[in-house]
Backbone as a chain_set.jsonl record, in Angstrom:
{"seq": "MDINKIEKDLLGLDDYPLEQWNPPLCEGVEFTLDDDSRWFYNGSEIKRLAMIKLFSKLVKLEGDEYFVVTPAEKIILKAKKEIFAIIDYKKDKEDYFFKTNTNEWVKLTSINFIKVDMVNGHPYPKILLREGIWGLLSRNIFYLLISEAKQSGNKLYLTSDKKNFFLN", "coords": {"N": [[-8.938, -85.847, 6.076], [-8.162, -86.154, 2.717], [-5.637, -85.454, 0.613], [-5.259, -86.265, -2.029], [-7.85, -86.922, -2.805], [-9.046, -84.407, -2.775], [-7.658, -83.213, -4.887], [-8.523, -84.847, -7.07], [-11.327, -84.377, -7.065], [-11.413, -81.626, -7.636], [-10.101, -81.305, -10.071], [-11.966, -81.964, -11.929], [-13.544, -79.765, -12.279], [-14.43, -76.904, -14.246], [-14.202, -74.205, -13.703], [-13.383, -72.06, -10.956], [-15.307, -70.848, -8.708], [-14.573, -69.087, -6.355], [-15.596, -67.019, -4.767], [-18.155, -67.816, -4.277], [-17.961, -70.003, -2.709], [-18.153, -71.031, 0.58], [-17.303, -72.788, 2.759], [-17.122, -74.68, 5.904], [-14.402, -74.19, 8.238], [-11.592, -76.312, 8.219], [-10.311, -77.956, 10.898], [-7.092, -78.361, 12.442], [-5.478, -78.84, 10.212], [-3.246, -77.498, 7.743], [-1.98, -75.385, 5.148], [1.232, -74.245, 4.255], [3.531, -71.753, 3.156], [6.881, -71.297, 2.365], [9.752, -69.028, 2.54], [10.582, -69.109, -0.11], [8.34, -69.533, -1.584], [7.59, -72.208, -1.613], [5.367, -74.907, -1.299], [3.709, -76.468, 1.464], [2.006, -79.12, 3.07], [0.586, -79.706, 6.03], [3.219, -79.765, 7.07], [4.643, -81.368, 5.285], [6.395, -81.195, 2.254], [4.931, -80.219, -0.792], [5.54, -81.453, -3.841], [4.7, -81.908, -6.409], [4.137, -80.147, -9.264], [1.695, -79.834, -10.599], [-0.203, -80.122, -8.565], [0.462, -77.962, -6.925], [-0.118, -75.852, -8.671], [-2.887, -76.233, -8.889], [-3.809, -75.896, -6.179], [-2.947, -73.267, -5.769], [-4.688, -71.837, -7.321], [-6.9, -71.914, -5.819], [-6.733, -70.215, -3.73], [-7.908, -67.925, -1.401], [-8.476, -64.72, -0.134], [-9.437, -63.578, 2.972], [-10.293, -60.991, 4.883], [-7.382, -60.393, 6.498], [-6.265, -62.841, 6.146], [-5.222, -65.85, 4.493], [-6.747, -68.541, 2.71], [-7.108, -71.881, 1.499], [-9.614, -72.894, -0.507], [-12.294, -75.094, -1.091], [-15.332, -76.464, -2.513], [-16.264, -77.879, -0.314], [-14.467, -77.664, 1.815], [-12.312, -75.626, 3.86], [-9.169, -74.423, 4.287], [-6.574, -73.229, 6.317], [-4.037, -71.053, 5.129], [-0.781, -70.267, 5.514], [1.517, -67.884, 4.741], [4.894, -67.004, 4.391], [5.897, -64.925, 2.893], [4.855, -63.834, -0.086], [2.168, -65.356, -2.019], [2.905, -66.269, -4.551], [5.967, -66.6, -6.418], [7.829, -64.552, -8.554], [9.579, -65.625, -11.207], [10.735, -65.206, -13.657], [10.908, -63.096, -16.577], [9.767, -61.424, -19.557], [10.081, -59.296, -22.38], [7.857, -58.306, -24.769], [7.538, -56.813, -27.67], [6.151, -53.887, -26.807], [5.385, -54.569, -24.28], [5.491, -56.004, -20.968], [5.897, -59.216, -19.545], [5.401, -61.529, -16.919], [6.628, -64.418, -15.294], [5.323, -66.835, -13.162], [6.057, -68.951, -10.301], [4.51, -71.124, -10.81], [4.581, -71.497, -13.44], [2.983, -69.811, -14.991], [2.139, -67.101, -17.102], [1.916, -63.591, -16.764], [0.676, -60.553, -17.854], [1.945, -57.281, -17.488], [-0.16, -54.875, -16.436], [-2.711, -52.343, -15.873], [-4.399, -53.664, -14.186], [-2.978, -55.916, -13.337], [-0.614, -54.922, -11.76], [2.628, -53.528, -10.893], [4.143, -53.093, -7.732], [6.199, -51.442, -5.471], [7.281, -51.742, -2.371], [8.981, -50.634, 0.605], [10.771, -52.672, 2.714], [12.203, -53.249, 5.726], [14.232, -51.491, 4.95], [14.832, -52.312, 2.366], [14.005, -52.803, -1.119], [10.826, -54.19, -1.92], [9.525, -55.701, -4.269], [6.519, -56.413, -5.99], [3.898, -58.049, -7.847], [0.51, -57.633, -8.568], [-1.559, -60.332, -8.882], [-4.117, -61.389, -8.745], [-7.133, -60.482, -7.003], [-5.931, -59.49, -3.973], [-3.856, -61.32, -4.091], [-0.514, -61.749, -4.534], [2.579, -61.706, -6.416], [5.919, -62.129, -5.671], [8.734, -60.501, -6.855], [11.862, -61.863, -7.692], [15.047, -60.907, -6.401], [17.027, -60.783, -8.359], [15.505, -60.619, -10.776], [14.236, -58.16, -10.319], [16.436, -56.377, -10.282], [17.321, -56.672, -12.918], [15.139, -55.56, -14.248], [15.348, -52.92, -13.339], [17.668, -52.193, -14.639], [16.731, -52.028, -17.233], [14.857, -50.058, -17.098], [13.231, -46.933, -17.809], [13.984, -43.472, -17.258], [12.775, -40.693, -15.454], [13.467, -37.753, -14.225], [14.102, -38.4, -10.915], [12.788, -40.774, -10.922], [12.23, -44.178, -11.762], [10.899, -46.202, -14.33], [8.795, -48.637, -15.969], [7.305, -49.274, -19.127], [4.317, -50.63, -20.098], [1.538, -52.126, -21.672], [0.748, -49.685, -22.552], [1.007, -47.985, -20.391], [2.693, -46.392, -17.621], [4.768, -47.837, -15.142], [5.966, -47.46, -12.012], [9.109, -48.007, -10.423], [10.249, -47.06, -8.179]], "CA": [[-8.878, -85.188, 4.803], [-7.265, -86.816, 1.785], [-5.192, -84.457, -0.369], [-5.47, -86.823, -3.374], [-9.278, -86.81, -3.104], [-9.28, -82.998, -3.113], [-7.145, -83.009, -6.25], [-9.409, -85.528, -8.015], [-12.61, -83.665, -7.108], [-11.293, -80.285, -8.21], [-9.654, -81.345, -11.463], [-13.146, -82.108, -12.767], [-14.24, -78.481, -12.424], [-13.921, -76.016, -15.287], [-13.948, -72.884, -13.142], [-13.358, -72.083, -9.498], [-16.016, -69.66, -8.215], [-14.191, -68.989, -4.95], [-16.445, -66.084, -4.045], [-19.414, -68.503, -3.944], [-17.688, -71.104, -1.782], [-17.986, -70.588, 1.958], [-17.434, -73.985, 3.604], [-16.56, -74.544, 7.255], [-12.954, -74.316, 8.401], [-11.074, -77.62, 8.659], [-9.415, -77.788, 12.055], [-5.956, -79.272, 12.569], [-4.708, -78.98, 8.977], [-2.881, -76.202, 7.179], [-0.983, -75.222, 4.106], [2.196, -73.183, 4.527], [4.481, -71.41, 2.104], [8.108, -70.773, 2.959], [10.288, -67.803, 1.931], [10.765, -69.317, -1.545], [7.016, -69.895, -2.107], [7.401, -73.659, -1.688], [4.14, -75.291, -0.612], [3.744, -77.581, 2.408], [0.72, -79.524, 3.62], [0.863, -80.284, 7.354], [4.652, -79.938, 7.263], [5.266, -82.129, 4.193], [6.477, -80.395, 1.034], [4.215, -80.656, -1.995], [6.531, -81.324, -4.907], [4.064, -82.023, -7.728], [3.768, -78.827, -9.768], [0.264, -79.824, -10.927], [-0.963, -79.892, -7.335], [0.724, -76.586, -6.498], [-0.924, -75.004, -9.557], [-4.28, -76.39, -8.505], [-4.069, -75.253, -4.89], [-2.738, -71.82, -5.871], [-5.897, -71.262, -7.924], [-7.968, -72.0, -4.832], [-6.412, -69.328, -2.61], [-8.886, -66.858, -1.185], [-8.126, -63.804, 0.949], [-10.57, -63.127, 3.795], [-9.679, -60.068, 5.836], [-5.939, -60.417, 6.249], [-5.851, -64.247, 6.19], [-5.389, -66.64, 3.286], [-7.294, -69.88, 2.848], [-7.351, -72.696, 0.317], [-11.049, -73.152, -0.386], [-12.982, -75.974, -2.032], [-16.761, -76.365, -2.18], [-16.59, -78.55, 0.944], [-13.473, -77.462, 2.87], [-11.557, -74.373, 3.912], [-7.953, -74.736, 5.025], [-5.705, -72.07, 6.549], [-2.79, -70.96, 4.368], [0.145, -69.316, 6.133], [2.605, -67.576, 3.82], [5.931, -66.155, 4.986], [5.964, -63.721, 2.064], [3.711, -63.787, -0.995], [1.7, -66.668, -2.467], [3.669, -66.639, -5.737], [7.265, -65.993, -6.698], [8.035, -64.226, -9.972], [10.878, -66.246, -11.458], [11.283, -64.818, -14.96], [10.115, -62.095, -17.289], [10.15, -61.178, -20.948], [9.474, -58.118, -22.995], [7.366, -58.617, -26.099], [7.232, -55.517, -28.275], [6.134, -52.821, -25.801], [4.745, -55.073, -23.069], [6.24, -56.899, -20.084], [5.205, -60.401, -19.056], [6.113, -62.105, -15.785], [6.367, -65.842, -15.099], [5.234, -67.233, -11.756], [6.647, -70.246, -9.969], [3.62, -72.171, -11.316], [4.771, -71.442, -14.897], [1.943, -69.02, -15.639], [2.608, -65.781, -17.52], [0.988, -62.502, -16.471], [1.061, -59.296, -18.495], [1.935, -56.094, -16.637], [-1.248, -53.987, -16.862], [-3.259, -51.572, -14.748], [-5.028, -54.634, -13.276], [-1.861, -56.706, -12.805], [0.399, -53.874, -11.687], [3.784, -53.725, -10.019], [4.186, -52.2, -6.575], [7.467, -51.619, -4.771], [7.293, -51.232, -1.005], [10.264, -50.781, 1.289], [10.654, -53.538, 3.895], [13.506, -53.289, 6.404], [15.195, -50.708, 4.182], [15.098, -52.933, 1.067], [12.826, -52.85, -1.98], [10.006, -55.398, -1.881], [8.708, -55.545, -5.48], [5.538, -57.465, -6.199], [2.904, -57.828, -8.89], [-0.823, -58.115, -8.21], [-1.967, -61.366, -9.826], [-5.577, -61.32, -8.649], [-7.503, -59.743, -5.794], [-5.249, -59.846, -2.738], [-2.845, -62.349, -4.326], [0.643, -61.094, -5.125], [3.782, -62.46, -6.755], [7.123, -61.4, -5.286], [9.826, -60.586, -7.816], [13.164, -62.197, -7.124], [15.974, -59.773, -6.417], [17.673, -60.798, -9.668], [14.548, -60.1, -11.76], [14.034, -56.75, -10.04], [17.613, -55.63, -10.734], [17.305, -56.657, -14.386], [14.134, -54.569, -14.641], [15.917, -51.589, -13.086], [18.641, -51.901, -15.703], [15.971, -51.736, -18.452], [13.872, -49.005, -16.824], [13.398, -45.563, -18.29], [14.111, -42.562, -16.121], [12.202, -39.359, -15.538], [13.925, -37.155, -12.977], [14.663, -39.461, -10.068], [11.862, -41.911, -10.984], [12.457, -45.247, -12.729], [9.621, -46.798, -14.685], [8.633, -49.515, -17.123], [6.083, -49.023, -19.87], [3.66, -51.847, -20.558], [0.106, -51.92, -21.87], [0.615, -48.24, -22.784], [1.009, -47.276, -19.098], [3.984, -46.397, -16.92], [4.755, -48.479, -13.834], [7.151, -46.951, -11.327], [9.88, -48.962, -9.632], [10.713, -46.388, -6.95]], "C": [[-7.816, -85.862, 3.952], [-6.904, -85.84, 0.674], [-5.387, -84.963, -1.801], [-6.94, -86.758, -3.78], [-9.627, -85.368, -3.483], [-8.851, -82.735, -4.548], [-8.092, -83.603, -7.279], [-10.731, -84.78, -8.17], [-12.508, -82.337, -7.854], [-10.84, -80.28, -9.661], [-10.83, -81.49, -12.424], [-13.899, -80.811, -12.996], [-13.606, -77.645, -13.53], [-13.503, -74.666, -14.727], [-14.01, -73.004, -11.624], [-14.008, -70.815, -8.967], [-15.789, -69.467, -6.712], [-15.121, -68.092, -4.142], [-17.773, -66.721, -3.631], [-19.209, -69.621, -2.916], [-17.415, -70.547, -0.395], [-18.153, -71.768, 2.922], [-16.872, -73.745, 4.995], [-15.043, -74.762, 7.256], [-12.596, -75.722, 8.87], [-10.069, -77.375, 9.773], [-8.266, -78.788, 11.979], [-5.168, -79.524, 11.301], [-4.355, -77.585, 8.466], [-1.918, -76.368, 6.021], [-0.047, -74.12, 4.574], [3.058, -72.977, 3.291], [5.704, -70.822, 2.775], [8.567, -69.519, 2.216], [10.423, -67.896, 0.412], [9.474, -69.725, -2.246], [6.879, -71.391, -2.376], [6.223, -74.023, -0.795], [4.358, -76.506, 0.282], [2.321, -77.85, 2.883], [1.013, -80.27, 4.912], [2.337, -80.642, 7.524], [5.364, -80.712, 6.175], [5.244, -81.294, 2.914], [5.685, -81.041, -0.088], [5.159, -80.411, -3.158], [5.924, -81.408, -6.303], [3.564, -80.654, -8.17], [2.273, -78.754, -10.085], [-0.586, -79.562, -9.687], [-0.758, -78.466, -6.831], [-0.086, -75.617, -7.349], [-2.387, -75.039, -9.142], [-4.579, -75.637, -7.218], [-3.903, -73.739, -4.97], [-3.944, -71.127, -6.496], [-7.069, -71.237, -6.95], [-7.728, -71.091, -3.628], [-7.392, -68.159, -2.586], [-8.405, -66.024, 0.004], [-9.409, -63.384, 1.652], [-9.994, -62.274, 4.906], [-8.197, -60.006, 5.531], [-5.387, -61.846, 6.325], [-6.134, -64.923, 4.857], [-5.935, -68.016, 3.634], [-7.254, -70.57, 1.487], [-8.779, -73.192, 0.487], [-11.506, -74.096, -1.49], [-14.469, -75.84, -1.728], [-17.095, -76.937, -0.801], [-15.66, -78.223, 2.098], [-12.757, -76.122, 2.719], [-10.369, -74.624, 4.839], [-7.09, -73.487, 5.131], [-4.45, -72.18, 5.686], [-1.938, -69.879, 5.012], [1.331, -69.125, 5.202], [3.609, -66.657, 4.501], [6.074, -64.851, 4.211], [4.71, -63.658, 1.213], [3.36, -65.199, -1.453], [2.535, -67.17, -3.646], [5.035, -65.965, -5.728], [7.3, -65.705, -8.203], [9.459, -64.655, -10.302], [11.497, -65.879, -12.794], [10.407, -63.713, -15.538], [10.586, -62.041, -18.731], [9.458, -59.905, -21.404], [9.106, -58.512, -24.415], [6.82, -57.331, -26.693], [7.283, -54.451, -27.193], [5.546, -53.272, -24.464], [5.665, -56.008, -22.292], [5.326, -58.02, -19.611], [6.062, -61.036, -17.971], [5.655, -63.542, -15.57], [6.378, -66.174, -13.613], [5.914, -68.583, -11.547], [5.719, -71.41, -10.324], [3.585, -72.154, -12.849], [3.644, -70.733, -15.641], [2.509, -67.638, -15.953], [1.52, -64.747, -17.282], [1.529, -61.231, -17.111], [0.952, -58.156, -17.492], [0.924, -55.103, -17.202], [-1.716, -53.176, -15.654], [-3.99, -52.477, -13.759], [-3.96, -55.476, -12.583], [-0.635, -55.795, -12.755], [1.535, -54.248, -10.741], [3.739, -52.671, -8.915], [5.504, -52.478, -5.859], [7.369, -50.93, -3.415], [8.723, -51.306, -0.487], [10.016, -51.588, 2.554], [12.047, -53.685, 4.49], [14.6, -52.602, 5.58], [15.546, -51.279, 2.819], [13.832, -52.91, 0.214], [12.141, -54.22, -1.9], [9.041, -55.309, -3.07], [7.763, -56.722, -5.684], [4.537, -57.047, -7.271], [1.581, -58.414, -8.414], [-1.274, -59.095, -9.286], [-3.486, -61.515, -9.883], [-5.893, -60.726, -7.28], [-6.818, -60.302, -4.539], [-4.128, -60.861, -2.88], [-1.701, -61.724, -5.135], [1.733, -62.102, -5.469], [4.992, -61.602, -6.454], [8.207, -61.6, -6.339], [11.11, -60.964, -7.099], [14.056, -60.963, -7.237], [16.64, -59.649, -7.788], [16.763, -60.196, -10.742], [14.359, -58.598, -11.554], [15.221, -55.907, -10.534], [17.713, -55.596, -12.254], [16.291, -55.637, -14.901], [14.65, -53.147, -14.435], [16.893, -51.22, -14.192], [17.953, -51.562, -17.025], [15.062, -50.518, -18.302], [14.253, -47.686, -17.477], [13.447, -44.661, -17.068], [13.485, -41.223, -16.448], [12.519, -38.674, -14.213], [14.572, -38.238, -12.138], [13.762, -40.707, -10.039], [12.262, -42.877, -12.095], [11.118, -45.896, -13.042], [9.748, -47.726, -15.888], [7.357, -49.1, -17.819], [5.568, -50.358, -20.392], [2.175, -51.549, -20.676], [-0.221, -50.428, -21.978], [0.5, -47.421, -21.496], [2.397, -47.349, -18.49], [3.793, -46.995, -15.522], [6.07, -48.147, -13.138], [7.787, -48.008, -10.429], [10.442, -48.362, -8.374], [9.807, -45.231, -6.616]], "O": [[-6.703, -86.11, 4.414], [-7.763, -85.444, -0.115], [-5.655, -84.165, -2.699], [-7.252, -86.563, -4.955], [-10.41, -85.138, -4.404], [-9.579, -82.117, -5.326], [-8.433, -82.942, -8.259], [-11.2, -84.574, -9.29], [-13.407, -81.97, -8.61], [-11.159, -79.353, -10.406], [-10.704, -81.172, -13.606], [-14.806, -80.763, -13.828], [-12.391, -77.676, -13.724], [-12.557, -74.052, -15.22], [-14.614, -73.931, -11.084], [-13.327, -69.804, -8.791], [-16.699, -69.662, -5.906], [-15.402, -68.367, -2.976], [-18.444, -66.218, -2.73], [-20.17, -70.118, -2.329], [-16.547, -69.692, -0.22], [-19.027, -71.754, 3.789], [-16.222, -72.729, 5.242], [-14.493, -75.433, 6.383], [-13.21, -76.257, 9.794], [-9.087, -76.657, 9.586], [-8.438, -79.915, 11.514], [-4.26, -80.355, 11.309], [-5.071, -76.617, 8.723], [-1.161, -77.335, 5.929], [-0.482, -73.166, 5.219], [3.281, -73.892, 2.498], [5.592, -69.957, 3.644], [7.848, -69.007, 1.359], [10.383, -66.878, -0.278], [9.509, -70.209, -3.377], [6.133, -71.796, -3.268], [6.093, -73.517, 0.319], [5.077, -77.44, -0.071], [1.532, -76.924, 3.072], [1.618, -81.342, 4.892], [2.665, -81.701, 8.059], [6.595, -80.715, 6.144], [4.206, -80.752, 2.536], [5.758, -82.25, -0.306], [5.532, -79.268, -3.425], [6.565, -81.019, -7.279], [2.682, -80.07, -7.54], [1.649, -77.716, -9.863], [-1.588, -78.85, -9.764], [-1.703, -77.833, -6.36], [-0.674, -74.67, -6.827], [-3.044, -74.001, -9.054], [-5.505, -74.827, -7.173], [-4.637, -73.002, -4.312], [-4.193, -69.952, -6.225], [-8.1, -70.619, -7.218], [-8.434, -71.185, -2.624], [-7.658, -67.51, -3.597], [-7.979, -66.568, 1.022], [-10.347, -62.898, 1.02], [-9.284, -62.778, 5.776], [-7.798, -59.613, 4.435], [-4.191, -62.043, 6.541], [-7.123, -64.632, 4.184], [-5.639, -68.58, 4.687], [-7.354, -69.916, 0.449], [-9.115, -73.827, 1.486], [-11.158, -73.928, -2.659], [-14.835, -75.161, -0.769], [-18.083, -76.538, -0.185], [-16.009, -78.472, 3.252], [-12.62, -75.574, 1.626], [-10.531, -74.985, 6.005], [-6.899, -72.771, 4.148], [-3.877, -73.259, 5.534], [-2.327, -68.712, 5.05], [2.061, -70.07, 4.905], [3.232, -65.656, 5.112], [6.34, -63.8, 4.795], [3.616, -63.45, 1.737], [4.154, -66.126, -1.295], [2.839, -68.36, -3.731], [5.231, -64.913, -5.12], [6.855, -66.518, -9.013], [10.423, -64.123, -9.753], [12.658, -66.202, -13.046], [9.313, -63.44, -15.045], [11.655, -62.543, -19.077], [8.413, -59.506, -20.89], [9.948, -58.994, -25.173], [5.778, -56.826, -26.274], [8.368, -54.136, -26.704], [5.243, -52.44, -23.609], [6.501, -56.706, -22.866], [4.149, -57.808, -19.318], [7.288, -61.079, -18.078], [4.466, -63.851, -15.651], [7.321, -65.838, -12.897], [6.292, -69.261, -12.503], [6.101, -72.568, -10.158], [2.683, -72.717, -13.47], [3.388, -71.034, -16.807], [3.268, -67.076, -15.163], [0.347, -64.992, -17.563], [2.695, -60.879, -16.932], [-0.017, -58.075, -16.738], [1.109, -54.559, -18.29], [-1.18, -53.313, -14.554], [-4.182, -52.093, -12.606], [-4.038, -55.716, -11.378], [0.259, -55.887, -13.596], [1.416, -55.15, -9.913], [3.352, -51.524, -9.136], [5.874, -53.637, -5.668], [7.374, -49.703, -3.322], [9.572, -51.971, -1.082], [9.161, -51.237, 3.368], [12.961, -54.185, 3.835], [15.737, -53.069, 5.521], [16.468, -50.785, 2.17], [12.722, -52.987, 0.741], [12.797, -55.259, -1.822], [7.891, -54.898, -2.915], [8.161, -57.88, -5.564], [4.357, -55.863, -7.558], [1.529, -59.541, -7.92], [-1.363, -58.738, -10.46], [-4.059, -61.741, -10.949], [-4.982, -60.497, -6.484], [-7.088, -61.423, -4.108], [-3.506, -61.229, -1.884], [-1.892, -61.243, -6.252], [1.804, -63.192, -4.901], [5.086, -60.469, -6.927], [8.555, -62.733, -6.673], [11.408, -60.442, -6.025], [13.829, -60.092, -8.076], [16.796, -58.547, -8.312], [17.203, -59.358, -11.528], [14.325, -57.844, -12.526], [15.027, -54.85, -11.134], [18.146, -54.593, -12.82], [16.553, -54.933, -15.876], [14.414, -52.271, -15.267], [16.939, -50.07, -14.63], [18.54, -50.872, -17.858], [14.553, -50.006, -19.299], [15.428, -47.374, -17.669], [13.009, -45.04, -15.982], [13.634, -40.69, -17.548], [11.905, -38.983, -13.192], [15.49, -38.919, -12.596], [13.964, -41.595, -9.211], [12.587, -42.468, -13.21], [10.3, -46.117, -12.149], [10.668, -47.615, -16.699], [6.422, -48.624, -17.173], [6.292, -51.111, -21.042], [1.619, -50.804, -19.869], [-1.286, -49.968, -21.568], [-0.033, -46.312, -21.5], [3.179, -48.248, -18.799], [2.819, -46.712, -14.825], [7.147, -48.508, -13.614], [7.1, -48.791, -9.772], [11.053, -49.068, -7.571], [10.028, -44.541, -5.621]]}, "num_chains": 1, "name": "protein.A"}
């Protein structure tokens, strides 16, 4: 398998109909993501942002496993945390927007909502980016959001897209 050939073949496509692609699994190769959502291919870090953006658009969740899928190949993706990291945010009028580690902005809506789980006694805030694919908010971003949050009783929330999103 040639990672440069995959890139060339896929850059020519306008859309990625992942739900229609069901190729056989490639044995002996894998993508991994570390705690900081850095991408690796067979142990070597992928440093080109364009390739990371491309591969991140090809992630498909099947059951509880992630795969990078092309029309011809399916490669296991092992992530230590979430596929994306949320590295920045902005508030524009009454809406919140979040920036991923692939420099894409996502508006906080009922489709792309925030969820805060507790993991090992600590908040684990994440935003749903697409079906089964989440972006983990950095601790710094989460604390900044808490400082901006409105309060109702003991609940903290943000308002975006005319809806309230709870942080606790």
